[in-house]
N, CA, C and O atoms as CSV, one atom per row, in Angstrom:
chain,resi,resn,atom,element,x,y,z
A,1,MET,N,N,-13.706,152.335,-138.540
A,1,MET,CA,C,-14.435,151.410,-137.699
A,1,MET,C,C,-14.621,150.059,-138.373
A,1,MET,O,O,-15.172,149.144,-137.760
A,2,THR,N,N,-14.188,149.911,-139.588
A,2,THR,CA,C,-14.373,148.642,-140.276
A,2,THR,C,C,-13.503,147.546,-139.683
A,2,THR,O,O,-13.797,146.365,-139.868
A,3,ARG,N,N,-12.434,147.907,-138.972
A,3,ARG,CA,C,-11.541,146.907,-138.402
A,3,ARG,C,C,-11.833,146.628,-136.932
A,3,ARG,O,O,-11.140,145.815,-136.321
A,4,LEU,N,N,-12.815,147.261,-136.362
A,4,LEU,CA,C,-13.140,147.039,-134.953
A,4,LEU,C,C,-13.663,145.622,-134.766
A,4,LEU,O,O,-14.647,145.234,-135.397
A,5,LYS,N,N,-13.021,144.860,-133.914
A,5,LYS,CA,C,-13.378,143.455,-133.713
A,5,LYS,C,C,-14.216,143.226,-132.457
A,5,LYS,O,O,-15.017,142.293,-132.416
A,6,ASN,N,N,-14.044,144.055,-131.442
A,6,ASN,CA,C,-14.736,143.858,-130.171
A,6,ASN,C,C,-16.037,144.648,-130.140
A,6,ASN,O,O,-16.067,145.798,-130.576
A,7,PRO,N,N,-17.112,144.051,-129.630
A,7,PRO,CA,C,-18.341,144.814,-129.446
A,7,PRO,C,C,-18.047,146.002,-128.522
A,7,PRO,O,O,-17.392,145.841,-127.492
A,8,THR,N,N,-18.526,147.183,-128.889
A,8,THR,CA,C,-18.188,148.396,-128.161
A,8,THR,C,C,-19.434,149.224,-127.902
A,8,THR,O,O,-20.283,149.371,-128.781
A,9,LEU,N,N,-19.542,149.759,-126.706
A,9,LEU,CA,C,-20.634,150.653,-126.353
A,9,LEU,C,C,-20.127,152.083,-126.435
A,9,LEU,O,O,-19.136,152.435,-125.794
A,10,ILE,N,N,-20.805,152.906,-127.222
A,10,ILE,CA,C,-20.490,154.332,-127.325
A,10,ILE,C,C,-21.514,155.068,-126.465
A,10,ILE,O,O,-22.720,154.948,-126.684
A,11,ASP,N,N,-21.031,155.821,-125.496
A,11,ASP,CA,C,-21.917,156.586,-124.618
A,11,ASP,C,C,-21.409,158.017,-124.556
A,11,ASP,O,O,-20.617,158.375,-123.684
A,12,ALA,N,N,-21.873,158.823,-125.489
A,12,ALA,CA,C,-21.504,160.238,-125.542
A,12,ALA,C,C,-22.747,161.049,-125.195
A,12,ALA,O,O,-23.280,161.791,-126.019
A,13,ALA,N,N,-23.180,160.890,-123.978
A,13,ALA,CA,C,-24.380,161.571,-123.506
A,13,ALA,C,C,-23.974,162.486,-122.357
A,13,ALA,O,O,-24.040,162.105,-121.189
A,14,ASN,N,N,-23.557,163.695,-122.706
A,14,ASN,CA,C,-23.152,164.645,-121.677
A,14,ASN,C,C,-23.471,166.063,-122.142
A,14,ASN,O,O,-23.967,166.258,-123.252
A,15,ALA,N,N,-23.196,167.018,-121.324
A,15,ALA,CA,C,-23.570,168.403,-121.612
A,15,ALA,C,C,-22.743,169.036,-122.725
A,15,ALA,O,O,-23.109,170.099,-123.227
A,16,SER,N,N,-21.648,168.417,-123.119
A,16,SER,CA,C,-20.798,169.043,-124.122
A,16,SER,C,C,-21.133,168.644,-125.554
A,16,SER,O,O,-20.393,168.980,-126.479
A,17,ILE,N,N,-22.230,167.938,-125.746
A,17,ILE,CA,C,-22.628,167.545,-127.096
A,17,ILE,C,C,-24.079,167.965,-127.309
A,17,ILE,O,O,-24.909,167.820,-126.412
A,18,ILE,N,N,-24.382,168.480,-128.488
A,18,ILE,CA,C,-25.722,169.002,-128.762
A,18,ILE,C,C,-26.770,167.896,-128.676
A,18,ILE,O,O,-27.842,168.095,-128.103
A,19,THR,N,N,-26.467,166.750,-129.235
A,19,THR,CA,C,-27.388,165.613,-129.191
A,19,THR,C,C,-26.640,164.396,-128.677
A,19,THR,O,O,-25.603,164.035,-129.234
A,20,PRO,N,N,-27.133,163.762,-127.639
A,20,PRO,CA,C,-26.441,162.574,-127.120
A,20,PRO,C,C,-26.361,161.462,-128.161
A,20,PRO,O,O,-27.309,161.226,-128.911
A,21,ILE,N,N,-25.232,160.794,-128.195
A,21,ILE,CA,C,-25.029,159.650,-129.077
A,21,ILE,C,C,-24.798,158.436,-128.175
A,21,ILE,O,O,-23.882,158.426,-127.353
A,22,TYR,N,N,-25.625,157.434,-128.339
A,22,TYR,CA,C,-25.528,156.241,-127.503
A,22,TYR,C,C,-25.881,155.039,-128.363
A,22,TYR,O,O,-26.918,155.032,-129.026
A,23,GLY,N,N,-25.035,154.034,-128.356
A,23,GLY,CA,C,-25.346,152.826,-129.109
A,23,GLY,C,C,-24.190,151.852,-129.110
A,23,GLY,O,O,-23.116,152.123,-128.573
A,24,ARG,N,N,-24.437,150.724,-129.722
A,24,ARG,CA,C,-23.440,149.657,-129.772
A,24,ARG,C,C,-22.894,149.512,-131.192
A,24,ARG,O,O,-23.619,149.592,-132.184
A,25,ILE,N,N,-21.586,149.296,-131.236
A,25,ILE,CA,C,-20.922,148.995,-132.496
A,25,ILE,C,C,-20.637,147.502,-132.461
A,25,ILE,O,O,-20.128,147.016,-131.452
A,26,PRO,N,N,-20.930,146.779,-133.477
A,26,PRO,CA,C,-21.298,147.205,-134.819
A,26,PRO,C,C,-22.801,147.354,-135.051
A,26,PRO,O,O,-23.194,147.899,-136.082
A,27,GLU,N,N,-23.656,146.895,-134.137
A,27,GLU,CA,C,-25.090,146.824,-134.402
A,27,GLU,C,C,-25.724,148.173,-134.744
A,27,GLU,O,O,-26.565,148.242,-135.641
A,28,GLU,N,N,-25.345,149.234,-134.057
A,28,GLU,CA,C,-25.995,150.533,-134.255
A,28,GLU,C,C,-25.082,151.589,-134.882
A,28,GLU,O,O,-25.369,152.785,-134.831
A,29,LYS,N,N,-23.994,151.132,-135.467
A,29,LYS,CA,C,-23.010,152.041,-136.057
A,29,LYS,C,C,-23.643,152.973,-137.087
A,29,LYS,O,O,-23.442,154.186,-137.029
A,30,ASP,N,N,-24.396,152.426,-138.017
A,30,ASP,CA,C,-24.993,153.252,-139.072
A,30,ASP,C,C,-25.960,154.286,-138.500
A,30,ASP,O,O,-26.017,155.419,-138.978
A,31,LYS,N,N,-26.720,153.895,-137.474
A,31,LYS,CA,C,-27.658,154.826,-136.834
A,31,LYS,C,C,-26.904,155.989,-136.188
A,31,LYS,O,O,-27.313,157.143,-136.313
A,32,MET,N,N,-25.807,155.685,-135.499
A,32,MET,CA,C,-25.033,156.738,-134.833
A,32,MET,C,C,-24.368,157.659,-135.842
A,32,MET,O,O,-24.331,158.872,-135.641
A,33,ILE,N,N,-23.849,157.104,-136.914
A,33,ILE,CA,C,-23.236,157.925,-137.958
A,33,ILE,C,C,-24.282,158.834,-138.583
A,33,ILE,O,O,-24.001,160.001,-138.855
A,34,ALA,N,N,-25.480,158.319,-138.814
A,34,ALA,CA,C,-26.564,159.135,-139.373
A,34,ALA,C,C,-26.939,160.270,-138.424
A,34,ALA,O,O,-27.207,161.386,-138.871
A,35,GLN,N,N,-26.960,159.995,-137.113
A,35,GLN,CA,C,-27.256,161.048,-136.132
A,35,GLN,C,C,-26.204,162.145,-136.193
A,35,GLN,O,O,-26.544,163.328,-136.216
A,36,LEU,N,N,-24.937,161.767,-136.220
A,36,LEU,CA,C,-23.862,162.751,-136.289
A,36,LEU,C,C,-23.922,163.556,-137.580
A,36,LEU,O,O,-23.709,164.768,-137.563
A,37,ALA,N,N,-24.207,162.902,-138.690
A,37,ALA,CA,C,-24.312,163.601,-139.974
A,37,ALA,C,C,-25.473,164.591,-139.954
A,37,ALA,O,O,-25.352,165.692,-140.492
A,38,ALA,N,N,-26.596,164.214,-139.341
A,38,ALA,CA,C,-27.755,165.110,-139.263
A,38,ALA,C,C,-27.442,166.331,-138.406
A,38,ALA,O,O,-27.843,167.445,-138.742
A,39,ILE,N,N,-26.728,166.128,-137.303
A,39,ILE,CA,C,-26.351,167.249,-136.438
A,39,ILE,C,C,-25.453,168.213,-137.207
A,39,ILE,O,O,-25.666,169.426,-137.181
A,40,PHE,N,N,-24.448,167.667,-137.891
A,40,PHE,CA,C,-23.534,168.527,-138.650
A,40,PHE,C,C,-24.265,169.239,-139.767
A,40,PHE,O,O,-24.016,170.417,-140.022
A,41,SER,N,N,-25.165,168.535,-140.436
A,41,SER,CA,C,-25.930,169.130,-141.529
A,41,SER,C,C,-26.792,170.283,-141.028
A,41,SER,O,O,-26.924,171.303,-141.704
A,42,ARG,N,N,-27.376,170.123,-139.848
A,42,ARG,CA,C,-28.254,171.155,-139.300
A,42,ARG,C,C,-27.488,172.376,-138.792
A,42,ARG,O,O,-27.883,173.510,-139.062
A,43,TYR,N,N,-26.388,172.153,-138.052
A,43,TYR,CA,C,-25.686,173.254,-137.395
A,43,TYR,C,C,-24.431,173.712,-138.114
A,43,TYR,O,O,-24.049,174.877,-138.003
A,44,GLY,N,N,-23.782,172.820,-138.849
A,44,GLY,CA,C,-22.525,173.157,-139.512
A,44,GLY,C,C,-21.408,173.366,-138.510
A,44,GLY,O,O,-21.644,173.389,-137.302
A,45,GLU,N,N,-20.204,173.516,-139.004
A,45,GLU,CA,C,-19.050,173.694,-138.126
A,45,GLU,C,C,-19.176,174.973,-137.299
A,45,GLU,O,O,-18.849,174.977,-136.112
A,46,LYS,N,N,-19.645,176.047,-137.912
A,46,LYS,CA,C,-19.764,177.318,-137.197
A,46,LYS,C,C,-20.748,177.207,-136.027
A,46,LYS,O,O,-20.451,177.662,-134.922
A,47,GLY,N,N,-21.893,176.617,-136.263
A,47,GLY,CA,C,-22.887,176.463,-135.209
A,47,GLY,C,C,-22.415,175.561,-134.088
A,47,GLY,O,O,-22.663,175.842,-132.915
A,48,LEU,N,N,-21.726,174.465,-134.440
A,48,LEU,CA,C,-21.214,173.561,-133.421
A,48,LEU,C,C,-20.108,174.227,-132.601
A,48,LEU,O,O,-20.014,174.019,-131.391
A,49,ARG,N,N,-19.275,175.024,-133.265
A,49,ARG,CA,C,-18.216,175.741,-132.551
A,49,ARG,C,C,-18.817,176.744,-131.569
A,49,ARG,O,O,-18.345,176.863,-130.438
A,50,GLN,N,N,-19.857,177.465,-131.995
A,50,GLN,CA,C,-20.517,178.423,-131.103
A,50,GLN,C,C,-21.121,177.714,-129.888
A,50,GLN,O,O,-21.039,178.228,-128.772
A,51,ALA,N,N,-21.719,176.551,-130.092
A,51,ALA,CA,C,-22.300,175.801,-128.979
A,51,ALA,C,C,-21.205,175.380,-127.995
A,51,ALA,O,O,-21.395,175.457,-126.781
A,52,ARG,N,N,-20.067,174.938,-128.517
A,52,ARG,CA,C,-18.957,174.547,-127.624
A,52,ARG,C,C,-18.435,175.745,-126.852
A,52,ARG,O,O,-18.149,175.639,-125.660
A,53,GLU,N,N,-18.308,176.884,-127.520
A,53,GLU,CA,C,-17.801,178.074,-126.853
A,53,GLU,C,C,-18.756,178.571,-125.770
A,53,GLU,O,O,-18.314,179.090,-124.745
A,54,CYS,N,N,-20.040,178.418,-125.987
A,54,CYS,CA,C,-21.018,178.827,-124.973
A,54,CYS,C,C,-20.908,177.953,-123.730
A,54,CYS,O,O,-21.142,178.431,-122.620
A,55,LEU,N,N,-20.561,176.697,-123.895
A,55,LEU,CA,C,-20.418,175.799,-122.747
A,55,LEU,C,C,-19.291,176.247,-121.823
A,55,LEU,O,O,-19.392,176.094,-120.606
A,56,SER,N,N,-18.229,176.793,-122.384
A,56,SER,CA,C,-17.099,177.205,-121.549
A,56,SER,C,C,-17.456,178.439,-120.720
A,56,SER,O,O,-16.771,178.733,-119.740
A,57,ALA,N,N,-18.495,179.156,-121.085
A,57,ALA,CA,C,-18.909,180.342,-120.338
A,57,ALA,C,C,-19.729,179.988,-119.099
A,57,ALA,O,O,-19.939,180.824,-118.220
A,58,ILE,N,N,-20.186,178.743,-119.042
A,58,ILE,CA,C,-21.041,178.324,-117.914
A,58,ILE,C,C,-20.214,177.998,-116.699
A,58,ILE,O,O,-20.762,177.628,-115.661
């Protein structure tokens, strides 16, 4: 993301993600990365995979 030149809105707020990620790059890039790191730290790959698999059952 260091080469991104255009202001960009990230809107990943849907049922397929444990925690919605919403913000603007470059202004909120660090905040969004911290949110993603916290989610991964809390659930790990195994927990995130289980959450994704449960969604396909709905």
